[in-house]
C-alpha positions, 0 to 999 in steps of 0.5 A: 304083832301076832296072837301067839306072842300075846297068848304066850306073854299073858300065859307067862305072867306078862302085862299086855299093852294097850296095843296088844289088847286092841289088836286082839279085840279088834281082830276077834270082832272082825273075825280075823282071830279065831275062837280057839286063840281068844279062848286060850287068851281068856284062860291065860287071863283067868289064871294070871289075872289082869293088873290095874292098867290092863283091866281099864284098857280091856274095858275101854277097848270093849266099849270102843268095839261098837257105838258109844251112845251120845246122851248130850241131848238129855238135859240134866244129870243122867243116871244109871243103875246096874245089878250083877244079878240075883234071884228076886231082884226087882230093884230097877223097877223101884230105884229108877223111878225114885231117881227120876222123881229126885230130878235125875234123868235115868237112861237105862239099858237092861238085859234079859234073864239067862239061867236062874238069874232074872232079867229086867226086860222080861219083868217089864214085858210081863206088862201087857203092851210094854215096848222095850225097843226104842230108837235112840231118838225115842229113848232120848226124847222120853228121858227128857220128857219124863225123866226115865226110860228102861229099854233093851241093849242094842246090838251095836253096844259093846259087841266085843262083850257079847262075843267074849261072854259067850266064849267065857261061858263055853270055856269055864272062864266066867268067874274072873273078877277083872273079866266080869268088871270089864264086861259090866263096865264096857256096857255102862261106859258105852251108855255114858251116864254121868252117875252110876250105882252098882249093886254087886251081889255075893252069896249062893244066888250070885256070881260072887260067892263071897264078900271078898270076891264081890268087894274085889270086883266092885273096887275094880269097877269103881276105879274104871268108872272114875278113870273114865270120868263117870261118878260110880259107887258100889254097894255089896249086898247079900244074895244068900236068899232071894230078895223079897218074896216074889221070884218070877217076872209078873210076880216080881212086877206085882211086888215092885208095885206094892213097894212103890205103893208103900207096902211090900217086903222090907228088904226090897225097900231097904236096898232100893232106898240105899241104892237110890240114895247113893245116886242122889249123893253122886249127883250132888243133890244131897251132901250125905247118904243119910240125907239122901236116904230121907229124900228117897224115902219121902219120894217113895212114900208120897207117891212121886216115885210111883207116879214116875213108874206109871208115866214110864209104863204109859210112855212105853205102851204098857197097861197101867192096870197091874191087876191084869198081869199074867196068872198061872193056871196051876199053883201048888204049895211047898210045905214044911216037913217039920217045925222050926226056923228057916235056917237056909233058903238057898237062893240059886236053888230057888232060882233054879226052881223058878227056872223049872217052872218056866220063869227063866231061860236055860239057853238064850233062845228059850221062851219065857212064861211070864206068869211062872214063879214062886211066892215065898211065905217065909224067909230065913229066920222065920219060924214055921210049923210042920204042914205050913206052906213055905212057898207057893209055886205058880206054873202051867206045866205039871212036870215043871211043878214036880221039878220045882218042888224037888229043888225046893226040897234041897233049897230049904233047911229047917232047924230048931236053932234060930240062924244068924242073919247077915246084913243085907248091905255089907259094904259100900265102895 
């Protein structure tokens, strides 16, 4: 078996066997197969696709390229939640505590921001003292004790995915539904929770630009999960505009806390309740999503989810006084040039504006300004008068402010006509 034959086979539309996929991944992780051959195969996969047999085999091989977590020491039904990424997406900070308050054991490993999409770890690290690095023993003990732990992914978890993602990023092969599905599910299966809820986003601020492409990827991920013995459901949600009003780490923690206190934006609450409800159904704690949504809403409104969040923050060394979150030295308003309806609020451009302010990373090595970000005063469909503030920019760098304002000029479209607003949740897979 050699890589040239494997590349040729996929280039010509053939189906790769389990042995061929594992030969490739094992050789690449061990350094025996060079980047250029793996890049060639990735491009062949990008162009030719993977079928319903190849995609699970690739996922399982990526999962098995490193350590698989043993969660057998956790008493109860373990649960996980994953979003494919977006702008202003702070749902993990709300959904995980709701699931824990419902009696699920939430063992979640999260990632960091890269580009205009936010990262849960960066949001959590805006809380003074919060420790995202726990040993496996500490992780399991905390989940058993309070039902919830949010930590960083370990280097030993699906190392093939880390290598392939960097190569895909460099070779323009990221936007492939089978490769995205395999990347996400290899890590989720390596953690090994019993129940998994996926938030698969589409729109200007998402990997998937259309509902159809998001639906395709979601279907693949759900099938992979069930084939591996994991109960999985996916919601297809819109990322045409930012979720909620806060974009940026400390600002998003503050907004998540508002939702946990029964306030905050309605769209954030709606999506969080829908995601939590699906986990509750999968775990067998409710017969249908309507009943489960009622349970989730009660846990949010009666303070049980808020108490779980505080318990987790305290357990991981964080300061539970959220009035002390980082504050930017500079603020400036982006104002409306004319009166009318907010017709477009381009999520990616808003995310890039927050990135310019310092809220994200252009490359993995960049630092994060936890205080930087954008607070939206208006959303799509709202009427605004000329001169009113549409968004408040928070930052510590004048040049970043200027760049952020310029990006918002492109992101916001005002019209005399009221826009048609797509539903937040489009489908359930």
